[in-house]
PADOGU-616824 format. One record per residue (C-alpha): residue number from 1; residue in three letters; y, x, z. Coordinates in Angstrom, 1 decimal. Example, Ala and Ser with C-alpha at 12.3 -4.5 7.8 and 13.67 -1.06 7.14 Angstrom:
PADOGU-616824
<1 'ALA' <-4.5 12.3 7.8>>,
<2 'SER' <-1.1 13.7 7.1>>,
end
This chain:
PADOGU-616824
<1 'MET' <0.0 0.0 0.0>>,
<2 'ALA' <3.4 1.4 -1.0>>,
<3 'ARG' <5.8 2.1 1.8>>,
<4 'GLU' <9.6 2.1 1.4>>,
<5 'ILE' <12.1 4.9 1.6>>,
<6 'VAL' <15.5 4.0 3.0>>,
<7 'CYS' <18.8 5.7 2.7>>,
<8 'ILE' <21.1 5.0 5.7>>,
<9 'SER' <24.7 5.8 4.9>>,
<10 'PRO' <26.3 8.2 7.3>>,
<11 'VAL' <29.7 6.5 6.5>>,
<12 'ASP' <29.0 3.4 8.5>>,
<13 'GLY' <25.3 3.6 9.6>>,
<14 'ARG' <24.2 0.8 7.3>>,
<15 'GLU' <21.3 0.7 4.9>>,
<16 'TYR' <22.6 1.8 1.4>>,
<17 'ILE' <19.4 2.1 -0.7>>,
<18 'ARG' <15.8 1.0 -0.2>>,
<19 'ARG' <13.1 1.8 -2.7>>,
<20 'PRO' <9.3 1.4 -2.7>>,
<21 'THR' <7.3 4.6 -3.1>>,
<22 'ALA' <5.4 5.0 -6.3>>,
<23 'THR' <1.9 3.6 -6.4>>,
<24 'GLY' <-1.1 5.8 -7.2>>,
<25 'ALA' <-1.3 4.3 -10.6>>,
<26 'GLU' <2.3 5.0 -11.3>>,
<27 'ILE' <1.9 8.7 -10.2>>,
<28 'ALA' <-1.2 9.1 -12.4>>,
<29 'SER' <0.6 7.5 -15.4>>,
<30 'ALA' <3.6 9.8 -14.9>>,
<31 'ILE' <1.4 12.9 -14.9>>,
<32 'ALA' <-0.5 11.8 -18.0>>,
<33 'GLU' <2.7 11.0 -19.9>>,
<34 'ALA' <4.3 14.3 -18.8>>,
<35 'ARG' <1.2 16.2 -20.1>>,
<36 'ALA' <1.3 14.4 -23.4>>,
<37 'ALA' <5.0 14.8 -23.9>>,
<38 'GLN' <5.0 18.4 -23.0>>,
<39 'ARG' <2.4 19.3 -25.6>>,
<40 'GLU' <4.8 18.2 -28.3>>,
<41 'TRP' <8.0 19.4 -26.6>>,
<42 'ARG' <6.8 23.0 -26.4>>,
<43 'ARG' <6.7 23.0 -30.2>>,
<44 'VAL' <10.4 22.1 -30.5>>,
<45 'PRO' <12.6 25.1 -31.2>>,
<46 'VAL' <14.4 26.5 -28.1>>,
<47 'ALA' <17.9 25.9 -29.5>>,
<48 'GLU' <17.0 22.2 -30.1>>,
<49 'ARG' <15.6 21.8 -26.6>>,
<50 'ALA' <18.7 23.4 -25.1>>,
<51 'ALA' <21.0 21.1 -27.1>>,
<52 'ILE' <19.2 18.0 -25.9>>,
<53 'VAL' <19.4 19.1 -22.3>>,
<54 'VAL' <23.1 19.8 -22.6>>,
<55 'ARG' <23.6 16.3 -23.9>>,
<56 'PHE' <22.2 14.9 -20.7>>,
<57 'LEU' <25.5 16.2 -19.1>>,
<58 'ASP' <27.5 13.9 -21.4>>,
<59 'ALA' <25.5 11.0 -20.1>>,
<60 'LEU' <26.2 11.9 -16.5>>,
<61 'ASP' <29.9 12.2 -17.3>>,
<62 'ALA' <29.9 8.8 -18.9>>,
<63 'MET' <29.0 7.4 -15.5>>,
<64 'GLY' <32.5 8.2 -14.4>>,
<65 'PRO' <34.0 8.0 -10.9>>,
<66 'ALA' <31.1 5.9 -9.6>>,
<67 'LEU' <29.1 9.1 -9.2>>,
<68 'GLY' <31.6 10.4 -6.6>>,
<69 'GLU' <31.7 7.2 -4.5>>,
<70 'ASP' <27.9 6.7 -4.7>>,
<71 'LEU' <27.4 10.3 -3.4>>,
<72 'THR' <29.9 9.8 -0.6>>,
<73 'ARG' <28.0 6.7 0.6>>,
<74 'GLN' <24.7 8.5 0.5>>,
<75 'MET' <25.4 11.7 2.2>>,
<76 'GLY' <29.0 11.6 3.5>>,
<77 'ARG' <30.9 14.1 1.4>>,
<78 'PRO' <34.6 13.0 1.2>>,
<79 'VAL' <35.2 11.0 -2.0>>,
<80 'ARG' <38.0 13.4 -2.9>>,
<81 'TYR' <35.3 16.0 -3.6>>,
<82 'GLY' <32.4 13.8 -4.7>>,
<83 'GLY' <33.0 14.0 -8.5>>,
<84 'GLY' <33.2 17.8 -8.5>>,
<85 'GLU' <29.5 18.5 -8.2>>,
<86 'PRO' <28.4 17.1 -11.6>>,
<87 'LYS' <31.2 19.1 -13.2>>,
<88 'THR' <30.0 22.3 -11.7>>,
<89 'ALA' <26.5 21.4 -12.8>>,
<90 'ARG' <27.8 21.6 -16.4>>,
<91 'GLU' <28.7 25.3 -15.9>>,
<92 'ARG' <25.1 26.1 -14.8>>,
<93 'VAL' <23.3 24.0 -17.5>>,
<94 'GLU' <25.5 25.3 -20.3>>,
<95 'HIS' <25.0 28.9 -19.2>>,
<96 'MET' <21.2 28.5 -19.1>>,
<97 'ALA' <21.3 26.8 -22.5>>,
<98 'ALA' <23.4 29.6 -24.0>>,
<99 'ILE' <21.1 32.4 -22.8>>,
<100 'ALA' <17.8 30.6 -23.5>>,
<101 'GLU' <16.9 32.0 -26.9>>,
<102 'ALA' <17.5 35.6 -25.8>>,
<103 'ALA' <15.8 35.1 -22.4>>,
<104 'LEU' <12.7 33.4 -24.0>>,
<105 'ALA' <12.5 35.7 -27.0>>,
<106 'PRO' <9.3 37.6 -27.5>>,
<107 'VAL' <9.0 41.1 -26.0>>,
<108 'VAL' <8.0 43.5 -28.7>>,
<109 'PRO' <6.7 47.0 -27.8>>,
<110 'PRO' <7.3 50.0 -30.0>>,
<111 'ALA' <5.7 49.6 -33.5>>,
<112 'ARG' <2.1 50.9 -34.0>>,
<113 'PRO' <0.9 51.3 -37.6>>,
<114 'GLY' <-1.8 48.8 -38.4>>,
<115 'PHE' <-1.0 46.5 -35.5>>,
<116 'GLU' <1.2 43.5 -34.7>>,
<117 'ARG' <1.9 43.1 -31.0>>,
<118 'TRP' <4.2 41.0 -28.8>>,
<119 'VAL' <4.5 39.1 -25.5>>,
<120 'SER' <5.6 35.5 -25.7>>,
<121 'ARG' <7.0 33.4 -22.9>>,
<122 'GLU' <4.9 30.3 -22.6>>,
<123 'PRO' <5.9 27.1 -20.7>>,
<124 'LEU' <3.9 26.5 -17.5>>,
<125 'GLY' <3.3 22.8 -18.1>>,
<126 'ILE' <4.7 20.4 -15.5>>,
<127 'VAL' <7.4 21.6 -13.1>>,
<128 'PHE' <7.7 19.6 -9.9>>,
<129 'THR' <11.2 19.7 -8.4>>,
<130 'VAL' <11.5 18.7 -4.8>>,
<131 'ALA' <15.3 18.4 -4.4>>,
<132 'PRO' <17.5 18.3 -1.2>>,
<133 'TRP' <20.4 16.0 -0.3>>,
<134 'ASN' <23.1 18.5 0.5>>,
<135 'TYR' <24.1 19.4 -3.1>>,
<136 'PRO' <21.9 16.9 -4.9>>,
<137 'TYR' <23.1 17.5 -8.4>>,
<138 'LEU' <23.6 21.2 -8.3>>,
<139 'THR' <20.3 22.2 -6.6>>,
<140 'THR' <18.4 19.9 -9.0>>,
<141 'VAL' <19.8 21.2 -12.2>>,
<142 'ASN' <19.0 24.8 -11.1>>,
<143 'SER' <15.4 24.1 -11.8>>,
<144 'ILE' <15.1 21.0 -14.1>>,
<145 'ALA' <17.5 22.2 -16.8>>,
<146 'PRO' <15.9 25.6 -17.4>>,
<147 'ALA' <12.4 24.1 -16.9>>,
<148 'LEU' <13.0 21.7 -19.8>>,
<149 'ILE' <14.7 24.2 -22.0>>,
<150 'ALA' <11.7 26.5 -21.5>>,
<151 'GLY' <9.4 23.9 -22.8>>,
<152 'ASN' <8.1 22.3 -19.6>>,
<153 'ALA' <7.9 18.7 -18.5>>,
<154 'VAL' <9.6 17.8 -15.2>>,
<155 'ILE' <8.8 15.5 -12.3>>,
<156 'LEU' <11.6 15.0 -9.8>>,
<157 'LYS' <11.2 13.9 -6.2>>,
<158 'HIS' <14.6 13.6 -4.7>>,
<159 'ALA' <15.4 13.5 -0.9>>,
<160 'ALA' <15.4 10.2 0.9>>,
<161 'GLN' <19.1 10.6 1.7>>,
<162 'THR' <20.0 10.9 -2.0>>,
<163 'LEU' <17.6 8.5 -3.7>>,
<164 'GLY' <20.3 7.3 -6.0>>,
<165 'VAL' <20.9 10.7 -7.4>>,
<166 'GLY' <17.3 10.8 -8.7>>,
<167 'GLU' <18.0 7.5 -10.4>>,
<168 'ARG' <21.2 8.9 -12.0>>,
<169 'PHE' <19.2 11.8 -13.4>>,
<170 'GLN' <16.7 9.4 -14.9>>,
<171 'ALA' <19.3 7.2 -16.5>>,
<172 'ALA' <21.1 10.2 -17.9>>,
<173 'PHE' <18.0 11.7 -19.5>>,
<174 'ASP' <17.0 8.2 -20.8>>,
<175 'ALA' <20.3 8.1 -22.6>>,
<176 'THR' <19.4 11.3 -24.6>>,
<177 'ASP' <16.7 11.8 -27.2>>,
<178 'LEU' <14.5 13.6 -24.7>>,
<179 'PRO' <10.9 12.5 -25.4>>,
<180 'LYS' <9.6 9.6 -23.3>>,
<181 'GLY' <7.7 10.8 -20.2>>,
<182 'LEU' <9.0 14.4 -20.3>>,
<183 'PHE' <11.2 13.8 -17.4>>,
<184 'ARG' <10.3 11.4 -14.6>>,
<185 'ASN' <12.0 10.6 -11.3>>,
<186 'LEU' <9.5 9.4 -8.7>>,
<187 'VAL' <10.1 8.0 -5.2>>,
<188 'LEU' <7.5 9.7 -3.0>>,
<189 'ASP' <6.9 10.2 0.7>>,
<190 'HIS' <5.8 13.5 2.3>>,
<191 'ASP' <2.1 12.7 2.1>>,
<192 'GLN' <2.3 11.8 -1.6>>,
<193 'THR' <4.3 14.9 -2.3>>,
<194 'THR' <1.7 17.1 -0.6>>,
<195 'ALA' <-1.2 15.3 -2.3>>,
<196 'LEU' <0.4 15.7 -5.7>>,
<197 'ILE' <0.7 19.5 -5.2>>,
<198 'ALA' <-2.7 20.0 -3.4>>,
<199 'GLY' <-4.4 18.1 -6.2>>,
<200 'GLY' <-3.4 20.6 -8.7>>,
<201 'HIS' <-1.6 18.0 -10.8>>,
<202 'VAL' <1.5 20.2 -11.4>>,
<203 'ASN' <1.9 23.8 -12.5>>,
<204 'HIS' <5.0 24.9 -10.6>>,
<205 'VAL' <6.9 23.6 -7.6>>,
<206 'ALA' <10.6 24.2 -7.2>>,
<207 'PHE' <11.6 23.4 -3.6>>,
<208 'THR' <14.8 23.6 -1.7>>,
<209 'GLY' <14.8 22.7 2.0>>,
<210 'SER' <13.8 23.8 5.5>>,
<211 'VAL' <11.6 26.7 6.4>>,
<212 'GLU' <8.9 24.5 7.9>>,
<213 'ALA' <8.9 22.2 4.8>>,
<214 'GLY' <8.6 25.4 2.7>>,
<215 'ARG' <5.5 26.4 4.6>>,
<216 'ALA' <4.0 23.0 4.0>>,
<217 'ILE' <4.6 23.4 0.3>>,
<218 'GLU' <2.9 26.8 0.3>>,
<219 'ARG' <-0.1 25.3 2.2>>,
<220 'ALA' <-0.3 22.5 -0.3>>,
<221 'CYS' <-0.3 25.1 -3.2>>,
<222 'ALA' <-3.0 27.2 -1.6>>,
<223 'GLY' <-6.1 27.4 -3.7>>,
<224 'THR' <-4.6 25.6 -6.7>>,
<225 'PHE' <-3.0 28.6 -8.2>>,
<226 'THR' <0.2 26.5 -8.5>>,
<227 'THR' <3.2 28.7 -8.4>>,
<228 'CYS' <6.2 27.9 -6.3>>,
<229 'GLY' <9.8 28.8 -5.8>>,
<230 'LEU' <11.2 28.3 -2.3>>,
<231 'GLU' <14.9 28.3 -1.3>>,
<232 'LEU' <14.8 27.7 2.4>>,
<233 'GLY' <17.0 28.3 5.4>>,
<234 'GLY' <20.1 30.5 5.7>>,
<235 'LYS' <22.3 32.0 8.3>>,
<236 'ASP' <24.8 33.7 6.0>>,
<237 'PRO' <27.1 36.3 7.5>>,
<238 'ALA' <30.6 37.6 6.5>>,
<239 'TYR' <32.1 40.9 7.5>>,
<240 'VAL' <35.9 41.3 7.6>>,
<241 'ARG' <37.0 44.9 7.4>>,
<242 'PRO' <40.4 46.1 8.6>>,
<243 'ASP' <41.8 46.5 5.1>>,
<244 'ALA' <41.0 42.9 4.0>>,
<245 'ASP' <43.6 40.6 2.6>>,
<246 'LEU' <43.7 38.4 5.7>>,
<247 'GLU' <45.4 35.4 4.2>>,
<248 'ALA' <43.0 35.1 1.2>>,
<249 'THR' <40.0 36.0 3.5>>,
<250 'VAL' <40.8 33.3 6.0>>,
<251 'GLU' <41.3 30.7 3.4>>,
<252 'SER' <38.0 31.5 1.7>>,
<253 'LEU' <35.9 31.8 4.9>>,
<254 'VAL' <37.2 28.6 6.4>>,
<255 'ASP' <36.3 26.7 3.2>>,
<256 'GLY' <32.9 28.6 3.2>>,
<257 'ALA' <32.2 27.6 6.7>>,
<258 'PHE' <33.3 23.9 6.7>>,
<259 'PHE' <33.2 22.5 3.2>>,
<260 'ASN' <30.6 19.7 2.9>>,
<261 'SER' <30.6 19.6 6.7>>,
<262 'GLY' <28.9 23.0 6.7>>,
<263 'GLN' <25.9 21.6 5.0>>,
<264 'CYS' <25.6 24.4 2.5>>,
<265 'CYS' <22.6 26.6 1.8>>,
<266 'CYS' <24.9 29.6 1.4>>,
<267 'GLY' <27.7 28.4 3.8>>,
<268 'ILE' <29.2 30.9 6.2>>,
<269 'GLU' <27.6 30.5 9.6>>,
<270 'ARG' <28.6 33.8 11.4>>,
<271 'ILE' <31.5 36.1 10.9>>,
<272 'TYR' <31.9 39.7 12.1>>,
<273 'VAL' <35.5 40.9 12.3>>,
<274 'HIS' <36.6 44.5 12.7>>,
<275 'ALA' <38.4 45.0 16.1>>,
<276 'ASP' <41.6 46.1 14.4>>,
<277 'VAL' <42.2 42.7 12.8>>,
<278 'HIS' <40.1 40.4 15.0>>,
<279 'ASP' <42.9 38.7 16.9>>,
<280 'ARG' <45.1 38.1 13.9>>,
<281 'PHE' <42.1 36.8 11.9>>,
<282 'LEU' <41.0 34.5 14.7>>,
<283 'ASP' <44.5 33.0 15.1>>,
<284 'ALA' <44.8 32.3 11.4>>,
<285 'PHE' <41.2 31.0 11.1>>,
<286 'ALA' <41.7 28.6 14.0>>,
<287 'ALA' <45.0 27.3 12.7>>,
<288 'LEU' <43.6 26.5 9.2>>,
<289 'THR' <40.5 24.9 10.7>>,
<290 'SER' <42.6 22.7 12.9>>,
<291 'GLY' <44.2 21.2 9.8>>,
<292 'TYR' <41.1 19.5 8.6>>,
<293 'VAL' <41.1 15.7 8.6>>,
<294 'LEU' <37.8 14.2 9.9>>,
<295 'ASP' <37.6 10.5 9.1>>,
<296 'ASP' <36.2 7.9 6.8>>,
<297 'PRO' <35.0 9.9 3.7>>,
<298 'LEU' <36.0 7.0 1.4>>,
<299 'ASP' <39.6 7.6 2.3>>,
<300 'PRO' <41.1 10.2 -0.1>>,
<301 'ALA' <43.0 11.8 2.7>>,
<302 'THR' <39.8 12.8 4.5>>,
<303 'THR' <38.9 16.5 4.0>>,
<304 'ILE' <35.8 16.6 6.2>>,
<305 'GLY' <33.3 13.8 6.4>>,
<306 'PRO' <30.3 13.0 8.6>>,
<307 'MET' <27.1 14.9 8.5>>,
<308 'ALA' <24.4 13.3 6.5>>,
<309 'ARG' <22.5 12.1 9.6>>,
<310 'THR' <23.3 11.8 13.3>>,
<311 'ALA' <20.2 13.9 14.1>>,
<312 'PHE' <21.8 16.8 12.2>>,
<313 'ALA' <25.0 16.5 14.1>>,
<314 'GLU' <23.1 16.5 17.4>>,
<315 'THR' <21.4 19.8 16.5>>,
<316 'VAL' <24.8 21.4 16.0>>,
<317 'ARG' <26.1 19.9 19.2>>,
<318 'ALA' <23.1 21.3 21.1>>,
<319 'GLN' <23.6 24.8 19.6>>,
<320 'THR' <27.3 24.7 20.6>>,
<321 'ALA' <26.6 23.5 24.1>>,
<322 'GLU' <24.0 26.3 24.6>>,
<323 'ALA' <26.5 28.9 23.5>>,
<324 'LEU' <29.2 27.5 25.8>>,
<325 'ALA' <26.8 27.6 28.7>>,
<326 'LYS' <26.1 31.2 28.0>>,
<327 'GLY' <29.8 32.2 28.0>>,
<328 'ALA' <31.1 31.5 24.5>>,
<329 'ARG' <34.5 29.9 24.1>>,
<330 'ALA' <35.4 27.0 21.8>>,
<331 'VAL' <38.7 27.7 20.0>>,
<332 'ILE' <39.4 24.3 18.3>>,
<333 'ASP' <40.9 21.5 20.4>>,
<334 'PRO' <38.7 18.4 20.3>>,
<335 'ALA' <41.8 16.2 20.8>>,
<336 'ARG' <42.7 16.9 17.2>>,
<337 'PHE' <39.5 15.2 16.1>>,
<338 'PRO' <39.2 11.9 18.0>>,
<339 'VAL' <36.6 10.5 15.5>>,
<340 'SER' <34.1 13.2 16.5>>,
<341 'LYS' <31.8 11.5 19.0>>,
<342 'ALA' <28.3 12.2 20.4>>,
<343 'GLY' <25.7 9.8 19.0>>,
<344 'THR' <27.4 9.6 15.6>>,
<345 'PRO' <27.2 11.9 12.5>>,
<346 'TYR' <31.0 12.5 12.8>>,
<347 'LEU' <31.4 16.0 14.1>>,
<348 'MET' <34.5 18.1 14.2>>,
<349 'PRO' <34.7 21.7 12.9>>,
<350 'GLN' <34.4 24.3 15.7>>,
<351 'VAL' <34.9 28.0 16.0>>,
<352 'LEU' <33.2 29.9 18.8>>,
<353 'THR' <34.2 33.3 20.2>>,
<354 'GLY' <32.5 35.4 22.9>>,
<355 'VAL' <29.2 34.8 21.1>>,
<356 'ASP' <26.2 37.1 20.8>>,
<357 'HIS' <22.8 37.2 19.3>>,
<358 'THR' <21.1 35.7 22.4>>,
<359 'MET' <22.7 32.4 21.4>>,
<360 'THR' <20.9 30.0 19.0>>,
<361 'VAL' <24.1 29.4 17.1>>,
<362 'MET' <24.1 33.0 16.0>>,
<363 'ARG' <20.3 33.2 15.2>>,
<364 'GLU' <19.1 29.9 13.8>>,
<365 'GLU' <20.4 27.8 11.0>>,
<366 'SER' <23.1 25.4 12.1>>,
<367 'PHE' <23.8 23.7 8.7>>,
<368 'GLY' <26.8 22.1 10.2>>,
<369 'PRO' <30.5 22.6 10.9>>,
<370 'VAL' <30.3 25.4 13.5>>,
<371 'VAL' <30.8 29.1 13.1>>,
<372 'GLY' <30.5 32.0 15.5>>,
<373 'LEU' <32.9 34.9 15.4>>,
<374 'MET' <32.2 38.4 16.8>>,
<375 'LYS' <34.3 41.5 17.1>>,
<376 'VAL' <32.7 44.7 15.8>>,
<377 'LYS' <33.9 48.3 16.0>>,
<378 'ASP' <32.8 49.6 12.6>>,
<379 'ASP' <30.7 49.1 9.4>>,
<380 'ALA' <27.5 50.3 11.0>>,
<381 'GLU' <27.7 47.7 13.8>>,
<382 'ALA' <28.5 45.0 11.2>>,
<383 'VAL' <25.5 45.9 9.1>>,
<384 'ARG' <23.2 45.9 12.1>>,
<385 'LEU' <24.3 42.5 13.1>>,
<386 'MET' <24.3 41.0 9.6>>,
<387 'ASN' <20.7 42.2 9.2>>,
<388 'ASP' <19.7 40.8 12.6>>,
<389 'SER' <18.4 37.5 11.2>>,
<390 'ARG' <15.2 36.1 10.0>>,
<391 'TYR' <17.1 34.7 7.0>>,
<392 'GLY' <18.6 36.4 4.0>>,
<393 'LEU' <20.3 34.3 1.3>>,
<394 'THR' <23.8 35.7 0.9>>,
<395 'ALA' <26.2 38.1 2.7>>,
<396 'SER' <29.9 38.6 2.0>>,
<397 'ILE' <32.1 41.6 2.6>>,
<398 'TRP' <35.9 41.3 2.7>>,
<399 'THR' <37.9 44.5 1.9>>,
<400 'ARG' <39.9 46.3 -0.7>>,
<401 'ASP' <37.5 49.3 -0.7>>,
<402 'VAL' <34.9 48.9 -3.4>>,
<403 'GLU' <33.1 52.1 -2.4>>,
<404 'ALA' <32.7 50.9 1.2>>,
<405 'VAL' <31.1 47.7 -0.2>>,
<406 'ARG' <28.7 49.7 -2.3>>,
<407 'ALA' <27.5 51.6 0.8>>,
<408 'ILE' <27.2 48.4 2.9>>,
<409 'ASP' <25.5 46.5 0.1>>,
<410 'ALA' <22.7 49.2 -0.1>>,
<411 'GLU' <21.9 48.5 3.6>>,
<412 'LEU' <21.9 44.7 3.6>>,
<413 'ASP' <18.7 42.6 3.5>>,
<414 'THR' <19.8 39.6 1.5>>,
<415 'GLY' <19.4 37.9 -1.9>>,
<416 'THR' <23.1 38.2 -2.9>>,
<417 'VAL' <26.0 40.4 -1.8>>,
<418 'PHE' <29.5 39.1 -2.4>>,
<419 'MET' <32.7 41.1 -2.3>>,
<420 'ASN' <35.8 39.0 -1.5>>,
<421 'ARG' <34.1 35.6 -2.2>>,
<422 'CYS' <31.4 33.5 -0.7>>,
<423 'ASP' <29.5 30.2 -1.0>>,
<424 'TYR' <29.2 30.4 -4.8>>,
<425 'VAL' <26.3 30.3 -7.2>>,
<426 'ASP' <26.9 32.4 -10.4>>,
<427 'PRO' <24.4 31.1 -13.1>>,
<428 'GLY' <24.6 34.5 -14.7>>,
<429 'LEU' <23.0 36.1 -11.6>>,
<430 'VAL' <19.6 35.3 -10.1>>,
<431 'TRP' <19.6 33.0 -7.1>>,
<432 'THR' <17.1 34.3 -4.6>>,
<433 'GLY' <16.5 35.1 -1.0>>,
<434 'VAL' <14.5 37.3 1.4>>,
<435 'LYS' <12.6 36.9 4.6>>,
<436 'ASP' <12.4 33.3 5.8>>,
<437 'THR' <14.9 32.2 3.2>>,
<438 'GLY' <11.9 32.0 0.8>>,
<439 'ARG' <10.8 33.5 -2.4>>,
<440 'GLY' <11.1 33.1 -6.2>>,
<441 'ALA' <14.2 33.0 -8.4>>,
<442 'ALA' <16.5 30.5 -10.1>>,
<443 'LEU' <19.1 30.8 -12.8>>,
<444 'SER' <20.0 33.7 -15.1>>,
<445 'ALA' <17.4 35.2 -17.5>>,
<446 'VAL' <15.3 36.1 -14.5>>,
<447 'GLY' <15.0 32.4 -13.6>>,
<448 'TYR' <13.3 31.7 -16.9>>,
<449 'GLU' <10.5 34.2 -16.0>>,
<450 'THR' <9.5 31.9 -13.0>>,
<451 'LEU' <9.3 28.9 -15.3>>,
<452 'THR' <7.1 30.5 -18.0>>,
<453 'ARG' <4.1 32.7 -18.2>>,
<454 'PRO' <3.6 35.8 -20.3>>,
<455 'LYS' <1.1 35.7 -23.1>>,
<456 'SER' <0.1 38.8 -25.0>>,
<457 'HIS' <-0.7 38.9 -28.7>>,
<458 'HIS' <-2.6 41.9 -30.2>>,
<459 'TYR' <-3.5 41.8 -33.9>>,
<460 'ARG' <-5.3 44.5 -35.7>>,
<461 'LEU' <-4.1 44.0 -39.3>>,
<462 'PRO' <-6.6 43.9 -42.2>>,
end
């Protein structure tokens, strides 16, 4: 018997979307149709596949402002920002389309008389994307666009909090001339998701989510030889050197810490500031943070909305309370944010000083609007603290000294090192992580390697 998945809007706590999960027959039909469609799709030239996938963006654009308000009601991002995510998705999809022919071109070794030899990049078959709610358009296109361009079929399972986004994707692809059945959005619960993977019904899983859920995906893949790409937790650090442009650094790091209510995979969660500029940085950071407007995200004046669920906000409140009990100090005055109340998803942005690595807020992912700020004496101490984490997605260094960045970069255990920017995904570079942040790669030419398999061709000519 099918159960139902319900999206409760964090805006007002009311039910926003309710959908039945797919039946066993519907799942089996989706798999069969995907296999059949993919056998034909893989024969379509790469350039033609890429052009069709890009046209999907036009169908999304045609949905207009409704996309932004719909997203706000599902996960709470202020409506003033809601329409920006599909626009940024265009940058990623168009880049992956532009590099596809070169990235998927055969690899030809040096010529050998009497032989013809090459390595082709063959599509895997069915790519199963299990997408998160925090950036429901961007994280989804990271895998589905290059997967389709590479010649695969795609099945999408979107998060319960953003059920409507999966439906938007389906409608947009249905508006293109993508072959029927090649892309399918399915509403699935956790057990169905696990069974689909463990049954060997798909060839690759692209998952973005928590560490524990990533481990469950790996367990489901075990023994099936299904490959998986896992983007999991993060605790991304920033280091502010004494020669940094403080005004620009503060502006970028406040945004990196609190945009989307801090619910960003690569958001800034801990900041290490050189002692020479610590006090000036803290004063400027606190002043800018205090200017946020926490309120109804459907109001265009609101600049920070509720977290997606009350439970997520309570996790951040618990981390903050533990840090305060251990001697940390909260810098931001709660009186500036009267809407922030326990038992609700509305949570004010907070900056903590006097923190150390015995505190959960500096060790475990917060995924919310709180950031810890520590004073350090030099680059060596900053590197030690930045690496003192079980996560490794991104790290940023703020300075005018490029050579200093090169030296620090070489010592950092992370997937991406930024200089003077943060919280950004460049589709020309591979998106990856180390340690408990997961494994695999998305975007760039390297991303195509995870969505294809190499096939060697060795002909002795007559």
